[in-house]
All heavy atoms as an XYZ file, in Angstrom:
887
protein
N       0.856     -1.176      0.000
C       0.000      0.000      0.000
C       0.897      1.233      0.000
O       1.845      1.325      0.757
C      -0.874     -0.023      1.246
C      -1.842      1.123      1.292
S      -2.954      1.001      2.690
C      -1.996      1.820      3.924
N       0.606      2.196     -0.832
C       1.391      3.424     -0.897
C       1.024      4.372      0.228
O       0.043      4.204      0.932
N       1.840      5.395      0.383
C       1.567      6.389      1.412
C       0.447      7.300      0.955
O       0.366      7.666     -0.207
C       2.824      7.221      1.666
C       3.949      6.417      2.274
C       5.158      7.270      2.569
O       5.123      8.483      2.313
O       6.147      6.711      3.058
N      -0.414      7.669      1.867
C      -1.484      8.625      1.578
C      -1.332      9.780      2.541
O      -1.239      9.584      3.743
C      -2.849      7.979      1.757
C      -3.121      6.926      0.709
C      -4.560      6.522      0.773
N      -4.829      5.603     -0.305
C      -5.750      4.670     -0.254
N      -6.493      4.522      0.797
N      -5.939      3.873     -1.276
N      -1.329     10.979      2.021
C      -1.172     12.158      2.868
C      -2.544     12.611      3.338
O      -3.463     12.771      2.563
C      -0.477     13.297      2.096
C       0.875     12.821      1.552
C      -0.322     14.521      2.980
C       1.855     12.354      2.600
N      -2.689     12.809      4.636
C      -3.937     13.252      5.245
C      -3.641     14.557      5.959
O      -3.182     14.542      7.101
C      -4.431     12.218      6.263
C      -4.615     10.819      5.714
S      -6.141     10.632      4.809
C      -7.343     11.072      6.021
N      -3.843     15.685      5.301
C      -3.475     16.962      5.908
C      -1.974     16.968      6.107
O      -1.226     16.824      5.179
N      -1.528     17.120      7.336
C      -0.096     17.090      7.647
C       0.393     15.686      7.962
O       1.564     15.480      8.205
C       0.208     17.981      8.852
C      -0.105     19.423      8.566
O      -0.486     19.762      7.457
N       0.047     20.265      9.552
N      -0.511     14.712      8.017
C      -0.147     13.372      8.461
C      -0.041     12.415      7.281
O      -0.783     12.504      6.322
C      -1.210     12.821      9.411
C      -1.386     13.625     10.665
C      -2.480     13.013     11.506
C      -2.724     13.828     12.753
N      -3.793     13.255     13.563
N       0.871     11.486      7.396
C       0.927     10.374      6.457
C       0.224      9.196      7.113
O       0.601      8.785      8.213
C       2.372     10.022      6.138
S       2.490      8.523      5.161
N      -0.781      8.681      6.456
C      -1.559      7.580      7.025
C      -0.658      6.434      7.472
O      -0.866      5.845      8.516
C      -2.552      7.074      5.989
S      -3.348      5.530      6.437
N       0.343      6.103      6.690
C       1.176      4.943      7.000
C       2.028      5.141      8.242
O       2.604      4.191      8.753
C       2.069      4.623      5.809
S       1.110      4.166      4.370
N       2.152      6.351      8.715
C       2.943      6.616      9.907
C       2.077      6.890     11.125
O       2.588      7.101     12.215
C       3.874      7.810      9.660
C       4.886      7.531      8.577
C       5.688      8.754      8.193
O       5.408      9.850      8.710
O       6.598      8.610      7.373
N       0.782      6.900     10.982
C      -0.124      7.221     12.082
C      -1.018      6.022     12.377
O      -1.912      5.710     11.601
C      -0.970      8.444     11.723
C      -1.755      8.974     12.910
O      -2.039      8.184     13.840
O      -2.078     10.165     12.910
N      -0.818      5.345     13.490
C      -1.610      4.151     13.805
C      -3.069      4.444     14.132
O      -3.846      3.527     14.311
C      -0.882      3.563     15.017
C      -0.207      4.725     15.649
C       0.172      5.653     14.515
N      -3.467      5.721     14.212
C      -4.867      6.054     14.476
C      -5.726      5.956     13.218
O      -6.940      6.030     13.291
C      -4.987      7.455     15.067
C      -4.349      7.536     16.426
O      -4.489      6.619     17.223
N      -3.607      8.597     16.678
N      -5.096      5.816     12.056
C      -5.828      5.683     10.797
C      -5.882      4.215     10.394
O      -4.993      3.438     10.728
C      -5.144      6.478      9.686
C      -5.360      7.963      9.797
C      -4.459      8.766     10.469
C      -6.465      8.558      9.214
C      -4.651     10.135     10.571
C      -6.678      9.925      9.304
C      -5.756     10.699      9.993
O      -5.964     12.039     10.083
N      -6.920      3.854      9.658
C      -7.041      2.488      9.163
C      -7.774      2.483      7.831
O      -8.391      3.480      7.451
C      -7.783      1.607     10.176
C      -9.229      1.980     10.296
N      -9.661      3.026     11.066
C     -10.337      1.460      9.714
C     -10.981      3.128     10.980
N     -11.413      2.189     10.150
N      -7.684      1.373      7.113
C      -8.350      1.181      5.824
C      -9.048     -0.176      5.837
O      -8.798     -1.012      6.702
C      -7.353      1.245      4.642
C      -6.727      2.619      4.526
C      -6.289      0.164      4.761
N      -9.911     -0.390      4.846
C     -10.600     -1.672      4.662
C     -10.470     -2.070      3.195
O     -10.514     -1.211      2.310
C     -12.090     -1.541      4.971
C     -12.402     -1.145      6.365
N     -12.650     -2.065      7.363
C     -12.499      0.075      6.941
C     -12.898     -1.424      8.491
N     -12.820     -0.118      8.262
N     -10.384     -3.350      2.946
C     -10.439     -3.819      1.561
C     -11.864     -4.284      1.272
O     -12.660     -4.525      2.192
C      -9.425     -4.935      1.309
O      -9.702     -6.033      2.118
N     -12.196     -4.396     -0.008
C     -13.522     -4.843     -0.422
C     -13.425     -5.519     -1.777
O     -12.522     -5.239     -2.573
C     -14.513     -3.674     -0.481
C     -14.049     -2.521     -1.347
C     -14.377     -2.471     -2.702
C     -13.275     -1.491     -0.823
C     -13.947     -1.415     -3.502
C     -12.847     -0.440     -1.606
C     -13.186     -0.410     -2.942
O     -12.760      0.625     -3.741
N     -14.329     -6.435     -2.028
C     -14.401     -7.121     -3.315
C     -15.820     -7.660     -3.478
O     -16.254     -8.515     -2.697
C     -13.391     -8.258     -3.378
S     -13.375     -9.112     -4.973
N     -16.561     -7.124     -4.451
C     -17.941     -7.543     -4.703
C     -18.204     -7.590     -6.211
O     -17.494     -6.976     -6.996
C     -18.978     -6.594     -4.045
C     -18.839     -6.595     -2.545
C     -18.868     -5.197     -4.600
N     -19.240     -8.323     -6.589
C     -19.733     -8.308     -7.961
C     -20.839     -7.273     -8.073
O     -21.604     -7.083     -7.126
C     -20.327     -9.666     -8.351
C     -19.314    -10.719     -8.630
C     -19.037    -11.698     -7.692
C     -18.643    -10.744     -9.845
C     -18.105    -12.679     -7.949
C     -17.707    -11.720    -10.109
C     -17.433    -12.695     -9.159
N     -20.950     -6.632     -9.228
C     -22.098     -5.766     -9.492
C     -23.291     -6.659     -9.811
O     -23.143     -7.866    -10.035
C     -21.848     -4.853    -10.707
O     -21.709     -5.663    -11.879
C     -20.635     -3.975    -10.507
N     -24.466     -6.058     -9.872
C     -25.633     -6.780    -10.364
C     -25.472     -7.009    -11.862
O     -24.776     -6.258    -12.549
C     -26.907     -5.980    -10.102
C     -27.267     -5.906     -8.636
C     -28.590     -5.200     -8.403
O     -29.023     -4.397     -9.267
O     -29.187     -5.445     -7.350
N     -26.132     -8.021    -12.378
C     -26.091     -8.315    -13.810
C     -26.972     -7.318    -14.548
O     -28.133     -7.109    -14.196
C     -26.566     -9.755    -14.096
C     -26.636    -10.008    -15.591
C     -25.653    -10.760    -13.414
N     -26.406     -6.674    -15.545
C     -27.124     -5.759    -16.429
C     -26.624     -6.020    -17.847
O     -25.430     -6.217    -18.035
C     -26.844     -4.287    -16.058
O     -27.171     -4.069    -14.684
C     -27.659     -3.325    -16.918
N     -27.501     -6.018    -18.823
C     -27.105     -6.278    -20.208
C     -26.327     -7.602    -20.314
O     -25.338     -7.711    -21.038
C     -26.254     -5.129    -20.750
C     -26.929     -3.774    -20.742
C     -27.936     -3.602    -21.855
O     -27.712     -4.124    -22.958
O     -28.962     -2.943    -21.604
N     -26.772     -8.591    -19.544
C     -26.214     -9.956    -19.586
C     -24.756    -10.070    -19.127
O     -24.043    -10.999    -19.529
C     -26.357    -10.559    -20.981
S     -28.073    -10.718    -21.522
N     -24.283     -9.151    -18.301
C     -22.933     -9.262    -17.755
C     -22.845     -8.511    -16.435
O     -23.734     -7.750    -16.075
C     -21.888     -8.723    -18.737
C     -21.922     -7.236    -18.862
N     -22.823     -6.577    -19.661
C     -21.179     -6.276    -18.247
C     -22.633     -5.262    -19.547
N     -21.633     -5.063    -18.695
N     -21.772     -8.754    -15.725
C     -21.498     -8.047    -14.483
C     -20.004     -7.788    -14.381
O     -19.213     -8.308    -15.159
C     -21.988     -8.829    -13.274
C     -21.296    -10.144    -13.065
C     -21.913    -10.856    -11.898
N     -21.279    -12.153    -11.693
C     -21.606    -12.978    -10.739
N     -22.559    -12.648     -9.894
N     -20.992    -14.126    -10.597
N     -19.626     -6.964    -13.400
C     -18.233     -6.575    -13.202
C     -17.826     -6.854    -11.758
O     -18.675     -7.002    -10.882
C     -18.051     -5.075    -13.473
C     -18.402     -4.668    -14.857
N     -17.503     -4.660    -15.891
C     -19.580     -4.248    -15.387
C     -18.096     -4.246    -16.999
N     -19.368     -3.988    -16.717
N     -16.538     -6.857    -11.514
C     -16.001     -6.975    -10.166
C     -15.540     -5.592     -9.707
O     -14.936     -4.844    -10.477
C     -14.796     -7.945    -10.119
C     -14.182     -7.992     -8.719
C     -15.221     -9.336    -10.562
N     -15.873     -5.273     -8.477
C     -15.415     -4.033     -7.849
C     -14.531     -4.450     -6.683
O     -14.982     -5.168     -5.790
C     -16.605     -3.196     -7.352
C     -17.365     -2.654     -8.549
C     -16.144     -2.084     -6.427
C     -18.587     -1.849     -8.188
N     -13.275     -4.026     -6.718
C     -12.356     -4.362     -5.623
C     -11.404     -3.217     -5.376
O     -11.096     -2.451     -6.290
C     -11.610     -5.650     -5.911
C     -10.481     -5.476     -6.883
C      -9.744     -6.759     -7.118
N     -10.557     -7.520     -8.033
C     -10.359     -8.755     -8.398
N      -9.370     -9.424     -7.921
N     -11.141     -9.350     -9.246
N     -10.953     -3.103     -4.139
C     -10.015     -2.046     -3.820
C      -9.820     -1.900     -2.335
O     -10.161     -2.788     -1.549
N      -9.283     -0.755     -1.959
C      -9.029     -0.400     -0.568
C      -9.643      0.972     -0.341
O      -9.493      1.876     -1.166
C      -7.510     -0.372     -0.276
C      -7.239      0.088      1.149
C      -6.902     -1.742     -0.526
N     -10.331      1.130      0.767
C     -10.976      2.411      1.084
C      -9.932      3.484      1.365
O      -8.761      3.184      1.585
C     -11.859      2.298      2.343
O     -11.023      2.025      3.469
C     -12.926      1.237      2.185
N     -10.383      4.715      1.415
C      -9.526      5.800      1.892
C      -9.268      5.588      3.378
O     -10.063      4.955      4.069
C     -10.211      7.147      1.669
O     -11.355      7.233      2.500
N      -8.174      6.129      3.908
C      -7.924      6.042      5.348
C      -8.945      6.865      6.126
O      -9.466      7.858      5.619
C      -6.533      6.664      5.510
C      -5.924      6.634      4.157
C      -7.062      6.763      3.192
N      -9.220      6.439      7.342
C     -10.103      7.196      8.237
C      -9.598      7.040      9.662
O      -8.992      6.031     10.008
C     -11.541      6.707      8.135
N      -9.860      8.050     10.463
C      -9.483      7.988     11.868
C     -10.400      7.028     12.602
O     -11.521      6.765     12.177
C      -9.574      9.375     12.508
C      -8.429     10.276     12.123
C      -8.387     11.514     12.988
O      -9.036     12.490     12.608
O      -7.723     11.477     14.035
N      -9.914      6.508     13.715
C     -10.706      5.600     14.542
C     -11.660      6.383     15.427
O     -11.455      6.520     16.633
C      -9.787      4.734     15.411
C      -9.100      3.654     14.611
O      -9.665      3.207     13.612
O      -7.983      3.274     14.987
N     -12.703      6.929     14.821
C     -13.754      7.588     15.589
C     -15.010      6.728     15.500
O     -15.163      5.934     14.569
C     -14.048      9.006     15.047
O     -14.437      8.901     13.673
C     -12.823      9.897     15.181
N     -15.890      6.864     16.438
C     -17.057      5.977     16.549
C     -17.920      5.945     15.276
O     -18.382      4.894     14.880
C     -17.903      6.429     17.739
C     -19.053      5.524     18.013
C     -18.703      4.504     19.083
N     -19.785      3.556     19.214
C     -19.615      2.245     19.182
N     -18.429      1.730     19.047
N     -20.638      1.437     19.311
N     -18.156      7.071     14.645
C     -19.069      7.134     13.497
C     -18.366      7.453     12.183
O     -18.970      8.032     11.282
C     -20.159      8.180     13.752
C     -21.110      7.751     14.856
O     -21.267      6.532     15.065
O     -21.700      8.626     15.507
N     -17.107      7.078     12.030
C     -16.353      7.420     10.821
C     -16.895      6.702      9.584
O     -17.596      5.687      9.692
C     -14.871      7.065     11.012
C     -14.629      5.591     11.055
N     -14.780      4.856     12.206
C     -14.262      4.721     10.083
C     -14.519      3.591     11.938
N     -14.201      3.474     10.656
N     -16.572      7.248      8.432
C     -16.903      6.641      7.134
C     -15.654      6.688      6.266
O     -14.720      7.428      6.548
C     -18.032      7.410      6.448
C     -19.342      7.351      7.193
C     -20.407      8.116      6.456
C     -21.730      8.062      7.208
N     -22.795      8.776      6.476
N     -15.645      5.911      5.206
C     -14.528      5.872      4.267
C     -15.028      6.187      2.858
O     -16.172      5.900      2.531
C     -13.912      4.469      4.217
C     -13.321      4.013      5.498
N     -11.993      4.172      5.796
C     -13.883      3.379      6.564
C     -11.754      3.639      6.985
N     -12.884      3.162      7.476
N     -14.159      6.725      2.033
C     -14.452      6.921      0.614
C     -13.987      5.691     -0.151
O     -12.988      5.067      0.202
C     -13.723      8.139      0.070
C     -14.191      9.445      0.632
C     -13.386     10.585      0.060
C     -13.723     11.882      0.754
N     -12.824     12.964      0.327
N     -14.718      5.376     -1.202
C     -14.363      4.274     -2.095
C     -14.470      4.786     -3.525
O     -15.479      5.412     -3.867
C     -15.334      3.102     -1.918
C     -15.351      2.505     -0.540
S     -16.710      1.325     -0.297
C     -16.523      0.241     -1.693
N     -13.473      4.540     -4.322
C     -13.570      4.919     -5.725
C     -12.595      4.098     -6.548
O     -11.597      3.609     -6.044
C     -13.323      6.408     -5.928
C     -11.969      6.898     -5.527
C     -11.851      8.397     -5.696
O     -12.407      8.954     -6.661
O     -11.198      9.021     -4.848
N     -12.937      3.933     -7.815
C     -12.076      3.168     -8.699
C     -12.771      2.841     -9.997
O     -13.762      3.474    -10.380
N     -12.258      1.812    -10.653
C     -12.786      1.345    -11.935
C     -13.077     -0.144    -11.797
O     -12.283     -0.891    -11.226
C     -11.762      1.585    -13.071
C     -12.288      1.073    -14.400
C     -11.417      3.059    -13.160
N     -14.201     -0.569    -12.330
C     -14.576     -1.986    -12.273
C     -13.663     -2.819    -13.159
O     -12.884     -2.284    -13.954
C     -16.021     -2.195    -12.766
O     -16.074     -1.910    -14.173
C     -17.009     -1.342    -12.015
N     -13.810     -4.115    -13.064
C     -13.142     -5.012    -14.004
C     -13.715     -4.763    -15.398
O     -14.790     -4.176    -15.556
C     -13.379     -6.469    -13.602
O     -14.768     -6.773    -13.654
N     -13.005     -5.203    -16.404
C     -13.472     -5.083    -17.781
C     -14.230     -6.354    -18.159
O     -13.739     -7.454    -17.952
C     -12.294     -4.881    -18.751
O     -11.605     -3.696    -18.372
C     -12.771     -4.760    -20.189
N     -15.436     -6.182    -18.665
C     -16.245     -7.301    -19.144
C     -17.059     -6.772    -20.315
O     -17.428     -5.600    -20.335
C     -17.153     -7.826    -18.035
C     -17.813     -9.141    -18.395
O     -17.376     -9.800    -19.352
O     -18.778     -9.506    -17.705
N     -17.311     -7.581    -21.300
C     -18.018     -7.153    -22.516
C     -17.336     -5.930    -23.123
O     -17.989     -5.002    -23.594
C     -19.491     -6.866    -22.235
O     -20.148     -8.045    -21.839
N     -16.017     -5.911    -23.072
C     -15.176     -4.876    -23.702
C     -15.346     -3.478    -23.114
O     -15.129     -2.493    -23.818
C     -15.405     -4.854    -25.206
S     -15.000     -6.407    -25.998
N     -15.757     -3.363    -21.863
C     -15.850     -2.048    -21.233
C     -15.754     -2.180    -19.716
O     -15.832     -3.273    -19.165
C     -17.154     -1.340    -21.625
C     -18.350     -1.947    -20.986
N     -18.975     -3.062    -21.483
C     -19.027     -1.602    -19.863
C     -19.990     -3.385    -20.705
N     -20.041     -2.513    -19.703
N     -15.584     -1.046    -19.057
C     -15.574     -0.986    -17.595
C     -16.379      0.238    -17.175
O     -16.849      1.014    -18.022
C     -14.146     -0.926    -17.066
O     -13.479      0.204    -17.584
N     -16.551      0.410    -15.870
C     -17.296      1.533    -15.317
C     -16.501      2.137    -14.166
O     -15.743      1.442    -13.497
C     -18.645      1.072    -14.742
C     -19.551      0.432    -15.730
N     -20.540      1.125    -16.381
C     -19.624     -0.845    -16.180
C     -21.194      0.302    -17.186
N     -20.653     -0.906    -17.072
N     -16.727      3.411    -13.892
C     -16.153      4.056    -12.712
C     -17.172      3.974    -11.588
O     -18.376      3.885    -11.825
C     -15.845      5.527    -12.992
S     -14.561      5.749    -14.239
N     -16.692      4.013    -10.362
C     -17.584      4.071     -9.204
C     -16.974      4.978     -8.149
O     -15.758      5.147     -8.071
C     -17.861      2.678     -8.629
C     -16.635      2.011     -8.053
C     -16.309      2.153     -6.709
C     -15.795      1.250     -8.855
C     -15.178      1.554     -6.185
C     -14.670      0.644     -8.334
C     -14.364      0.798     -7.002
O     -13.241      0.211     -6.484
N     -17.831      5.580     -7.349
C     -17.405      6.444     -6.249
C     -18.545      6.464     -5.236
O     -19.693      6.738     -5.591
C     -17.139      7.857     -6.750
C     -16.721      8.812     -5.626
C     -16.481     10.197     -6.137
N     -15.287     10.173     -6.976
C     -14.901     11.172     -7.744
N     -15.613     12.271     -7.812
N     -13.805     11.078     -8.462
N     -18.224      6.181     -3.983
C     -19.250      6.215     -2.934
C     -18.579      6.349     -1.570
O     -17.354      6.367     -1.475
C     -20.124      4.967     -2.978
S     -19.309      3.427     -2.527
N     -19.394      6.454     -0.550
C     -18.922      6.449      0.833
C     -19.523      5.239      1.521
O     -20.652      4.845      1.218
C     -19.387      7.705      1.578
C     -18.582      8.925      1.267
C     -18.991     10.041      2.246
N     -18.155     11.190      2.080
C     -17.013     11.395      2.732
N     -16.590     10.529      3.606
N     -16.313     12.472      2.522
N     -18.792      4.712      2.466
C     -19.335      3.616      3.254
C     -20.339      4.173      4.259
O     -20.388      5.372      4.507
C     -18.228      2.898      4.054
O     -17.702      3.798      5.037
C     -17.128      2.387      3.151
N     -21.090      3.281      4.852
C     -21.924      3.654      5.981
C     -21.067      3.710      7.234
O     -19.858      3.462      7.204
N     -21.702      4.026      8.347
C     -21.003      4.051      9.634
C     -20.572      2.627      9.992
O     -21.126      1.660      9.497
C     -21.916      4.619     10.717
C     -22.236      6.080     10.508
C     -23.160      6.585     11.589
C     -23.510      8.042     11.347
N     -24.428      8.551     12.380
N     -19.598      2.490     10.882
C     -19.110      1.157     11.229
C     -20.158      0.296     11.925
O     -21.002      0.800     12.659
C     -17.935      1.422     12.171
C     -17.930      2.864     12.474
C     -18.893      3.555     11.586
N     -20.075     -0.994     11.667
C     -20.870     -2.013     12.362
C     -19.875     -2.780     13.221
O     -19.045     -3.537     12.703
C     -21.540     -2.969     11.371
C     -22.407     -2.293     10.335
C     -23.752     -1.982     10.905
C     -24.619     -1.416      9.769
N     -25.862     -0.915     10.237
N     -19.917     -2.548     14.527
C     -18.926     -3.125     15.436
C     -19.260     -4.565     15.788
O     -20.414     -4.936     15.892
C     -18.809     -2.271     16.703
C     -18.151     -0.952     16.422
C     -18.902      0.187     16.140
C     -16.761     -0.851     16.385
C     -18.296      1.395     15.852
C     -16.142      0.357     16.094
C     -16.915      1.468     15.831
O     -16.309      2.666     15.532
N     -18.203     -5.359     15.941
C     -18.317     -6.753     16.342
C     -17.165     -7.056     17.295
O     -16.323     -6.193     17.541
C     -18.297     -7.669     15.131
C     -17.092     -7.449     14.227
S     -17.170     -8.314     12.667
C     -18.543     -7.496     11.897
N     -17.108     -8.240     17.804
C     -16.099     -8.600     18.817
C     -14.671     -8.287     18.373
O     -13.872     -7.816     19.162
C     -16.195    -10.078     19.153
S     -17.730    -10.518     19.965
N     -14.346     -8.568     17.145
C     -12.951     -8.447     16.712
C     -12.744     -7.330     15.689
O     -11.992     -7.481     14.739
C     -12.478     -9.771     16.131
O     -13.297    -10.129     15.028
N     -13.417     -6.221     15.850
C     -13.226     -5.106     14.932
C     -14.536     -4.553     14.423
O     -15.549     -4.606     15.109
N     -14.525     -4.052     13.185
C     -15.742     -3.512     12.594
C     -15.682     -3.619     11.076
O     -14.623     -3.793     10.496
C     -15.960     -2.058     13.018
C     -14.965     -1.107     12.415
N     -13.722     -0.868     12.975
C     -15.017     -0.344     11.296
C     -13.065      0.004     12.227
N     -13.835      0.350     11.194
N     -16.848     -3.543     10.455
C     -16.988     -3.531      9.003
C     -17.854     -2.339      8.624
O     -18.457     -1.700      9.486
C     -17.622     -4.841      8.475
C     -16.743     -6.038      8.786
C     -19.027     -5.034      9.020
N     -17.924     -2.059      7.328
C     -18.795     -1.004      6.811
C     -19.608     -1.575      5.660
O     -19.078     -2.304      4.819
C     -17.977      0.167      6.258
C     -17.161      0.880      7.266
N     -17.610      2.007      7.922
C     -15.917      0.638      7.741
C     -16.667      2.430      8.745
N     -15.627      1.617      8.651
N     -20.877     -1.232      5.600
C     -21.702     -1.565      4.450
C     -21.595     -0.438      3.439
O     -21.339      0.716      3.801
C     -23.151     -1.756      4.877
C     -23.325     -2.954      5.786
C     -24.746     -3.111      6.291
O     -25.535     -2.138      6.238
O     -25.061     -4.207      6.777
N     -21.775     -0.768      2.162
C     -21.721      0.238      1.109
C     -22.622     -0.188     -0.039
O     -22.985     -1.355     -0.157
C     -20.280      0.452      0.612
C     -19.640     -0.783      0.051
C     -19.794     -1.124     -1.293
C     -18.897     -1.619      0.855
C     -19.206     -2.265     -1.812
C     -18.298     -2.763      0.344
C     -18.452     -3.086     -0.994
N     -22.988      0.761     -0.875
C     -23.797      0.469     -2.052
C     -24.016      1.724     -2.866
O     -24.061      2.821     -2.309
N     -24.115      1.556     -4.176
C     -24.339      2.689     -5.076
C     -24.509      2.141     -6.489
O     -24.741      0.948     -6.669
C     -23.163      3.664     -5.008
C     -23.575      5.099     -5.305
O     -24.551      5.305     -6.050
O     -22.912      6.017     -4.801
N     -24.339      3.018     -7.469
C     -24.367      2.631     -8.880
C     -23.067      3.044     -9.533
O     -22.448      4.035     -9.136
C     -25.511      3.340     -9.613
C     -26.879      2.929     -9.176
C     -27.955      3.655     -9.981
O     -27.702      4.783    -10.474
O     -29.045      3.100    -10.121
N     -22.678      2.318    -10.560
C     -21.496      2.686    -11.343
C     -21.850      3.833    -12.290
O     -23.018      4.210    -12.426
C     -21.011      1.504    -12.201
O     -22.028      1.190    -13.175
C     -20.694      0.284    -11.356
N     -20.837      4.328    -12.971
C     -21.062      5.319    -14.031
C     -21.843      4.668    -15.170
O     -21.878      3.439    -15.305
C     -19.722      5.841    -14.554
O     -18.954      4.767    -15.087
N     -22.468      5.499    -15.995
C     -23.191      4.992    -17.164
C     -22.197      4.918    -18.327
O     -21.632      5.920    -18.738
C     -24.347      5.913    -17.528
C     -25.122      5.453    -18.768
C     -26.330      6.327    -19.055
N     -27.364      6.163    -18.050
C     -28.216      5.129    -18.005
N     -28.136      4.168    -18.892
N     -29.132      5.072    -17.075
N     -21.982      3.717    -18.814
C     -21.093      3.476    -19.952
C     -21.745      2.439    -20.844
O     -22.449      1.548    -20.350
C     -19.726      2.963    -19.470
C     -19.013      3.990    -18.608
O     -18.499      4.956    -19.181
O     -19.001      3.817    -17.381
N     -21.535      2.553    -22.140
C     -22.154      1.623    -23.094
C     -23.672      1.581    -22.911
O     -24.307      0.560    -23.119
C     -21.567      0.216    -22.945
C     -20.076      0.128    -23.187
C     -19.685      0.393    -24.639
O     -20.389     -0.092    -25.553
O     -18.683      1.102    -24.847
N     -24.258      2.704    -22.494
C     -25.709      2.821    -22.377
C     -26.329      2.187    -21.138
O     -27.545      2.035    -21.075
N     -25.532      1.819    -20.155
C     -26.102      1.213    -18.950
C     -25.191      1.455    -17.741
O     -24.066      1.909    -17.877
C     -26.297     -0.304    -19.149
C     -25.010     -1.042    -19.254
N     -24.310     -1.136    -20.430
C     -24.277     -1.698    -18.319
C     -23.198     -1.830    -20.214
N     -23.151     -2.182    -18.941
N     -25.700      1.132    -16.589
C     -24.934      1.187    -15.339
C     -25.257     -0.048    -14.526
O     -26.206     -0.766    -14.833
C     -25.202      2.460    -14.563
C     -26.636      2.627    -14.118
C     -26.872      3.924    -13.372
N     -26.607      5.043    -14.258
C     -26.287      6.266    -13.863
N     -26.218      6.539    -12.594
N     -26.060      7.222    -14.717
N     -24.499     -0.284    -13.469
C     -24.690     -1.450    -12.607
C     -24.823     -1.003    -11.157
O     -24.100     -0.119    -10.709
C     -23.479     -2.392    -12.679
C     -23.230     -2.978    -14.014
N     -23.688     -4.233    -14.375
C     -22.554     -2.503    -15.082
C     -23.293     -4.482    -15.609
N     -22.615     -3.456    -16.063
N     -25.729     -1.623    -10.428
C     -25.825     -1.424     -8.987
C     -24.825     -2.352     -8.307
O     -24.506     -3.422     -8.819
C     -27.223     -1.758     -8.484
S     -28.486     -0.628     -9.102
N     -24.343     -1.930     -7.145
C     -23.460     -2.793     -6.361
C     -23.673     -2.513     -4.880
O     -24.098     -1.425     -4.491
C     -21.988     -2.586     -6.737
C     -21.463     -1.207     -6.463
C     -20.870     -0.900     -5.249
C     -21.562     -0.201     -7.415
C     -20.378      0.380     -4.994
C     -21.071      1.071     -7.179
C     -20.481      1.362     -5.957
N     -23.414     -3.498     -4.057
C     -23.477     -3.329     -2.610
C     -22.656     -4.438     -1.960
O     -22.374     -5.460     -2.582
C     -24.903     -3.340     -2.091
S     -25.777     -4.875     -2.371
N     -22.266     -4.198     -0.729
C     -21.475     -5.199     -0.029
C     -21.023     -4.703      1.323
O     -21.508     -3.696      1.836
N     -20.059     -5.410      1.860
C     -19.489     -5.116      3.167
C     -17.971     -5.194      3.071
O     -17.440     -6.092      2.416
C     -19.985     -6.147      4.208
O     -21.414     -6.156      4.199
C     -19.503     -5.815      5.600
N     -17.296     -4.266      3.707
C     -15.834     -4.286      3.715
C     -15.327     -5.416      4.603
O     -16.090     -6.019      5.358
C     -15.259     -2.964      4.275
O     -15.624     -2.860      5.663
C     -15.753     -1.768      3.489
N     -14.008     -5.652      4.560
C     -13.405     -6.559      5.525
C     -13.286     -5.834      6.865
O     -13.700     -4.683      6.991
C     -12.050     -7.083      5.036
C     -10.948     -6.028      5.059
O     -11.193     -4.856      5.412
O      -9.810     -6.386      4.706
N     -12.710     -6.472      7.857
C     -12.627     -5.881      9.211
C     -11.613     -4.757      9.320
O     -11.574     -4.059     10.314
C     -12.316     -6.957     10.230
C     -13.467     -7.915     10.419
C     -13.141     -8.922     11.487
C     -14.267     -9.927     11.602
N     -13.934    -10.980     12.560
N     -10.767     -4.567      8.331
C      -9.863     -3.426      8.318
C      -8.482     -3.730      8.859
O      -8.254     -4.769      9.472
N      -7.583     -2.802      8.582
C      -6.217     -2.917      9.100
C      -5.660     -1.537      9.352
O      -5.988     -0.584      8.660
C      -5.337     -3.715      8.146
C      -5.184     -3.088      6.774
C      -4.379     -4.012      5.872
N      -4.205     -3.444      4.575
C      -5.035     -3.585      3.561
N      -6.144     -4.289      3.713
N      -4.799     -3.034      2.401
N      -4.804     -1.436     10.322
C      -4.143     -0.183     10.681
C      -3.217      0.259      9.550
O      -2.649     -0.559      8.856
C      -3.310     -0.343     11.937
C      -4.120     -0.729     13.118
C      -4.540      0.500     13.873
N      -5.347      0.115     15.000
C      -6.523      0.621     15.258
N      -7.038      1.530     14.494
N      -7.199      0.231     16.305
N      -3.071      1.550      9.403
C      -2.148      2.102      8.418
C      -0.764      2.186      9.050
O      -0.454      3.142      9.747
C      -2.592      3.488      7.972
S      -4.083      3.480      6.994
N       0.012      1.175      8.845
C       1.395      1.151      9.339
C       2.274      0.541      8.273
O       1.828     -0.231      7.462
C       1.520      0.286     10.593
C       0.815      0.869     11.775
C       1.119      0.049     12.992
N       0.099      0.346     13.992
C      -0.234     -0.473     14.960
N       0.365     -1.622     15.090
N      -1.157     -0.142     15.818
N       3.545      0.879      8.328
C       4.489      0.280      7.379
C       4.835     -1.113      7.823
O       4.830     -1.469      8.914
C       5.757      1.122      7.318
C       5.482      2.416      6.630
C       6.746      3.215      6.534
N       6.327      4.505      6.035
C       7.031      5.249      5.263
N       8.202      4.881      4.892
N       6.591      6.401      4.840
């Protein structure tokens, strides 16, 4: 994971920040679907924090889509927390795809 600058702080040097990975399929539209995978933006460990998610889907049927959304607030469990998310991709090739899912439990931003 590369360094991300957060104001004056580098996420990778501040253990108060963390990220989550995610990997989901979009809904099927026009007889195909895409994979959405990545790592959220860093966020501080506050009770109601959210993360940004953005990227490009996998390529299928000779095209891909962009996506950008925010996660919901954390859902706490015994060994950490997850975030739910959902939105629509960009409109490309005359259509878009819905997607939703849950992040992994997350990891601290450290080298």
